[in-house]
C-alpha positions as CSV (number, residue, x, y, z in Angstrom):
1,M,0.0,0.0,0.0
2,P,1.7,3.3,-1.0
3,H,2.1,6.2,1.4
4,G,2.8,9.9,1.1
5,I,1.0,11.6,-1.8
6,N,-0.6,8.3,-2.8
7,A,-1.6,7.2,0.8
8,G,-4.4,4.8,0.8
9,L,-4.3,3.9,-2.9
10,P,-4.0,0.1,-3.1
11,F,-1.9,-1.2,-6.0
12,V,-1.8,-4.7,-7.5
13,I,1.2,-5.9,-9.5
14,A,2.5,-9.1,-10.9
15,K,5.3,-10.8,-8.9
16,R,7.4,-11.4,-12.1
17,L,7.7,-9.0,-15.0
18,A,8.8,-10.0,-18.6
19,E,10.0,-13.4,-17.2
20,R,13.1,-11.6,-15.9
21,Y,12.4,-9.2,-13.1
22,E,11.1,-10.3,-9.7
23,V,9.2,-7.7,-7.7
24,R,10.3,-7.8,-4.0
25,K,8.6,-4.9,-2.1
26,F,7.4,-1.4,-2.2
27,F,10.1,1.3,-2.2
28,A,8.5,4.7,-2.7
29,S,5.6,6.6,-4.4
30,G,5.0,10.1,-5.7
31,G,3.0,12.1,-8.1
32,C,4.8,10.6,-11.1
33,G,4.5,6.9,-10.3
34,L,5.3,3.9,-8.1
35,L,8.8,2.6,-7.3
36,L,9.3,-1.0,-6.3
37,E,12.4,-2.9,-5.2
38,G,13.1,-5.9,-7.4
39,R,15.8,-8.3,-8.7
40,D,17.1,-9.1,-12.1
41,L,16.9,-12.9,-12.3
42,C,19.5,-13.0,-15.1
43,T,22.2,-10.9,-13.5
44,E,21.1,-11.3,-9.9
45,A,21.4,-7.5,-9.5
46,N,19.0,-5.5,-7.3
47,V,16.9,-3.1,-9.4
48,L,14.2,-0.4,-9.0
49,I,11.0,-0.9,-11.0
50,K,8.9,2.1,-11.9
51,T,5.4,2.1,-13.2
52,T,2.4,4.6,-13.3
53,L,0.1,4.8,-10.3
54,R,-2.6,7.3,-11.2
55,F,-5.5,4.9,-11.1
56,D,-7.6,7.3,-9.0
57,G,-8.5,9.1,-12.2
58,I,-9.2,5.9,-14.1
59,V,-11.9,4.8,-11.6
60,T,-14.0,7.7,-12.6
61,Y,-14.1,6.5,-16.2
62,A,-14.7,2.9,-15.1
63,Q,-17.7,3.9,-13.0
64,S,-19.4,5.2,-16.2
65,R,-18.0,2.3,-18.3
66,D,-16.1,4.8,-20.5
67,E,-13.6,2.6,-22.2
68,E,-12.2,5.3,-24.4
69,G,-11.7,7.5,-21.4
70,I,-9.7,4.7,-19.6
71,K,-7.6,4.1,-22.8
72,R,-6.9,7.8,-23.1
73,R,-5.9,8.2,-19.5
74,L,-3.7,5.1,-19.5
75,T,-2.0,6.2,-22.7
76,E,-1.2,9.7,-21.2
77,N,0.3,8.1,-18.1
78,R,2.4,5.7,-20.0
79,K,3.8,8.4,-22.2
80,L,5.1,10.1,-19.0
81,L,7.1,7.0,-18.2
82,Q,8.4,6.8,-21.7
83,T,9.5,10.4,-21.6
84,E,11.3,9.8,-18.3
85,R,13.3,6.9,-19.9
86,R,14.2,9.0,-22.9
87,V,15.4,11.8,-20.6
88,M,17.6,9.4,-18.7
89,V,19.1,7.9,-21.8
90,L,19.7,11.4,-23.1
91,L,21.6,12.4,-20.0
92,K,23.6,9.2,-19.9
93,N,24.6,9.6,-23.5
94,R,25.9,13.1,-22.5
95,G,28.1,11.5,-19.9
96,C,26.0,12.4,-16.9
97,N,26.7,10.0,-14.0
98,G,24.6,11.7,-11.3
99,I,21.4,9.7,-12.1
100,P,20.4,6.1,-12.0
101,N,21.2,4.0,-15.0
102,P,18.1,3.1,-17.1
103,N,18.7,-0.7,-17.5
104,D,15.6,-1.8,-19.3
105,Y,12.1,-1.0,-20.4
106,V,9.6,-3.8,-20.5
107,F,5.9,-4.5,-21.0
108,D,3.7,-7.0,-19.1
109,W,0.3,-7.6,-17.7
110,N,-1.5,-5.1,-15.5
111,P,-3.6,-7.1,-12.9
112,Q,-4.8,-3.8,-11.4
113,L,-7.0,-3.1,-14.5
114,E,-8.3,-6.7,-14.5
115,E,-10.1,-6.2,-11.2
116,L,-13.9,-5.7,-11.0
117,F,-14.9,-2.0,-11.0
118,Q,-18.1,-1.0,-9.2
119,S,-20.0,1.0,-11.9
120,Q,-23.5,2.1,-12.6
121,G,-25.6,-1.1,-13.0
122,G,-23.2,-3.3,-11.0
123,G,-19.7,-4.7,-11.4
124,W,-17.8,-4.2,-14.7
125,Q,-14.5,-5.3,-16.0
126,Y,-12.3,-3.6,-18.6
127,Q,-11.9,-5.9,-21.7
128,D,-9.1,-4.5,-23.8
129,I,-6.6,-7.3,-23.7
130,E,-4.0,-5.4,-25.6
131,L,-4.0,-2.6,-23.1
132,L,-4.2,-4.9,-20.1
133,S,-1.1,-6.9,-21.2
134,S,1.1,-3.9,-22.2
135,E,1.7,-2.0,-18.9
136,H,5.0,-0.1,-19.1
137,Y,7.8,-0.8,-16.5
138,L,11.0,1.2,-16.3
139,I,13.9,-0.9,-14.8
140,M,16.6,1.2,-13.2
141,E,19.8,0.7,-11.3
142,R,19.3,0.2,-7.6
143,M,21.4,2.9,-6.0
144,E,22.2,2.5,-2.4
145,G,21.9,5.4,0.0
146,R,19.5,7.6,2.0
147,P,17.2,10.5,0.8
148,L,18.7,13.9,1.7
149,T,15.6,14.5,3.8
150,E,16.8,11.9,6.3
151,V,20.3,13.6,6.5
152,I,19.2,17.2,7.0
153,K,17.5,16.9,10.4
154,K,17.9,20.3,12.2
155,G,20.3,21.6,9.5
156,M,23.6,20.9,7.8
157,P,27.0,22.6,7.7
158,E,27.2,25.2,4.9
159,R,30.2,23.6,3.1
160,T,28.6,20.1,3.1
161,S,25.4,21.6,1.7
162,L,27.1,23.4,-1.1
163,Q,29.2,20.4,-2.0
164,I,26.0,18.2,-2.4
165,L,24.2,20.9,-4.5
166,A,27.3,21.3,-6.7
167,H,26.9,17.7,-7.8
168,V,23.1,18.3,-8.4
169,C,23.7,21.4,-10.4
170,H,26.2,19.6,-12.6
171,V,23.3,17.3,-13.6
172,L,21.0,20.4,-14.1
173,A,23.7,21.9,-16.3
174,V,23.5,18.9,-18.6
175,L,19.7,18.7,-18.4
176,H,19.4,22.4,-19.5
177,Q,21.3,21.9,-22.7
178,P,18.7,22.0,-25.6
179,T,18.9,19.1,-28.1
180,Q,17.4,18.3,-31.5
181,R,15.3,15.2,-31.6
182,E,12.9,14.1,-34.3
183,G,13.2,17.5,-36.1
184,R,12.2,19.5,-33.0
185,E,14.1,21.2,-30.2
186,W,13.9,19.6,-26.8
187,K,14.1,21.8,-23.7
188,L,14.0,20.4,-20.2
189,V,13.4,21.9,-16.8
190,Y,13.7,19.6,-13.8
191,Q,11.3,21.7,-11.7
192,D,10.8,19.3,-8.8
193,L,14.1,19.5,-7.0
194,K,13.8,18.8,-3.2
195,P,15.6,16.7,-0.6
196,D,13.3,13.7,-1.3
197,N,14.7,13.5,-4.8
198,I,18.4,13.6,-3.9
199,L,20.1,10.4,-2.8
200,I,23.2,10.4,-0.6
201,G,25.2,7.3,-1.0
202,E,28.3,5.7,0.4
203,Q,31.4,8.0,0.5
204,N,29.0,11.0,0.1
205,S,28.1,10.2,-3.5
206,V,25.1,12.2,-4.8
207,A,22.4,11.2,-7.3
208,L,19.3,13.0,-8.6
209,L,16.2,10.9,-8.8
210,D,12.7,11.0,-10.3
211,L,13.3,12.5,-13.7
212,G,9.6,11.9,-14.5
213,G,8.8,15.3,-13.1
214,C,10.7,17.2,-15.8
215,R,8.9,19.8,-17.8
216,L,9.6,19.0,-21.5
217,T,9.0,21.5,-24.2
218,L,9.0,20.4,-27.9
219,G,9.6,23.5,-30.0
220,T,6.8,25.7,-28.7
221,T,4.6,22.9,-27.4
222,V,4.6,21.5,-23.8
223,G,5.2,17.7,-24.3
224,N,5.2,16.9,-20.6
225,K,4.0,19.2,-17.8
226,G,5.8,17.1,-15.2
227,A,5.5,17.6,-11.4
228,F,6.4,20.1,-8.8
229,T,6.2,20.5,-5.0
230,P,4.6,23.7,-3.5
231,G,7.2,25.4,-1.3
232,Y,10.2,24.2,-3.2
233,C,9.0,25.3,-6.7
234,P,8.7,28.9,-8.0
235,P,5.3,30.6,-8.4
236,E,5.4,30.2,-12.2
237,C,5.0,26.4,-11.8
238,Q,1.6,26.9,-10.3
239,T,0.4,29.8,-12.4
240,G,1.0,27.9,-15.7
241,D,3.5,30.4,-17.0
242,T,6.3,29.4,-19.4
243,L,9.1,27.7,-17.5
244,T,12.8,28.4,-18.1
245,P,15.9,26.9,-16.4
246,T,15.6,29.7,-13.8
247,A,12.7,27.7,-12.3
248,D,15.4,25.2,-11.2
249,S,17.5,28.0,-9.7
250,Y,14.5,28.7,-7.4
251,T,14.3,25.1,-6.3
252,V,18.1,25.1,-5.7
253,G,17.6,28.1,-3.4
254,S,14.6,26.6,-1.5
255,T,16.5,23.2,-1.1
256,L,19.6,25.0,0.2
257,F,17.5,27.0,2.6
258,H,16.1,23.7,4.0
259,M,19.5,22.1,4.2
260,L,21.0,25.0,6.1
261,T,18.1,25.8,8.5
262,G,16.4,22.5,8.9
263,R,13.1,24.3,8.1
264,R,10.9,23.0,5.2
265,P,9.9,25.6,2.6
266,E,6.2,24.7,2.8
267,E,6.2,26.3,6.3
268,F,6.4,29.7,4.6
269,L,3.7,29.3,2.0
270,G,0.5,31.3,1.9
271,S,-2.6,29.6,3.1
272,N,-4.0,29.0,-0.4
273,A,-0.8,27.3,-1.8
274,A,-1.6,23.8,-0.4
275,V,-4.8,23.7,-2.4
276,G,-3.2,24.8,-5.7
277,G,-3.5,28.5,-5.3
278,P,-0.6,31.0,-6.1
279,Q,2.3,30.8,-3.7
280,S,3.1,33.6,-1.4
281,V,6.9,34.1,-1.9
282,A,7.5,37.5,-0.4
283,F,10.9,37.5,1.4
284,R,9.2,38.3,4.7
285,N,7.7,34.8,4.8
286,W,11.1,33.1,4.9
287,D,13.0,32.7,8.2
288,W,15.9,34.9,7.2
289,P,17.1,35.4,10.9
290,R,17.6,31.6,11.1
291,L,19.5,31.6,7.8
292,E,21.8,34.4,9.1
293,Q,22.8,32.2,12.0
294,T,23.9,29.3,9.7
295,A,25.3,30.8,6.5
296,R,27.8,33.4,5.4
297,R,26.5,36.6,3.9
298,E,27.6,35.6,0.3
299,T,25.6,32.4,0.6
300,Q,22.6,34.2,2.0
301,E,22.7,36.6,-1.0
302,F,22.9,33.7,-3.4
303,I,19.8,32.1,-1.8
304,R,17.9,35.4,-1.9
305,R,18.6,35.8,-5.6
306,C,17.6,32.2,-6.3
307,L,14.3,32.8,-4.4
308,S,13.4,35.9,-6.3
309,P,9.8,35.9,-7.5
310,T,11.2,37.4,-10.8
311,P,12.8,34.7,-12.9
312,S,15.2,37.1,-14.6
313,E,16.8,37.9,-11.3
314,R,17.8,34.3,-10.6
315,P,20.9,32.5,-11.9
316,A,20.2,31.8,-15.6
317,D,20.7,28.0,-15.7
318,G,22.6,25.0,-14.4
319,R,25.9,26.2,-15.6
320,A,25.5,29.5,-13.9
321,L,24.5,27.7,-10.7
322,V,27.6,25.5,-10.8
323,A,29.8,28.6,-11.3
324,E,28.3,30.4,-8.3
325,I,28.4,27.4,-6.0
326,E,32.0,26.6,-6.9
327,H,32.8,30.3,-6.1
328,L,31.1,30.0,-2.8
329,L,33.0,26.8,-2.0
330,K,36.3,28.5,-2.6
331,G,35.6,30.9,0.1
332,S,34.2,28.5,2.7
333,A,36.3,26.8,5.3
334,P,37.0,23.0,4.9
335,T,35.1,20.7,7.3
């Protein structure tokens, strides 16, 4: 049974996928899907298995026996997972090592859809065998470590925080590079940076997770809206405005604020943000006195610029973030 954003949503899955991957147990869930721990029966390596989880929306179609609605919703969800895999392959091909390796992409049965739905006029089952038997599963490298959320606690040393985010920003720098695919320009914004999506491994290795939340723009068309987290994300994520890499600069600032102070950014939101309204991002809402106790003036100024409500006032992209953080590290004392 998933918890967190998908608390209370039961999920049924086959124990073995594509005759190769054994599902062991639940790992994590979020707005973009379900993560399971598994094992590759050919190589005996531990893996992570990701699939879509948004069956809450499908139930509505099932209750009215709307087969086309179910098919449309499933297809949309599966395209998100396909996009995540393509983004991961793109980053790996560019030499990016700060993300899990996308090992495989397989298709298998979806027992969740086979269950009896309660609809108008009694029980009803979905009958499209092709759709039932072609659920998408993304197989990824199982990286060992702990989410940054578990490391922060009441706050972290400034230099350690900057070193971790320097690794993350190197990934963002690669992600922000436009690329030509299928005759159109791909532009990517990660948009959902937060401690939950940063994994701290052995010997302080750093990995960025959950690339399914990326905003993908194909030419002038939004190909994938992605996901974001109120508090960490900039106001333009919730207002529907065009996103640029400066949106990721905002999330770097909010994540660094959390790392240094131990206070979660959602504590400073306006009352309507939790229900999808515009965020209140005025500087007076942040606990600046607490930050002043934990960071040098140069780092405080960097965070303030990242958290500017005006995108043009933030660092321009991942490369600019790397340059500024490395400059800050040169002036910080070794720990």
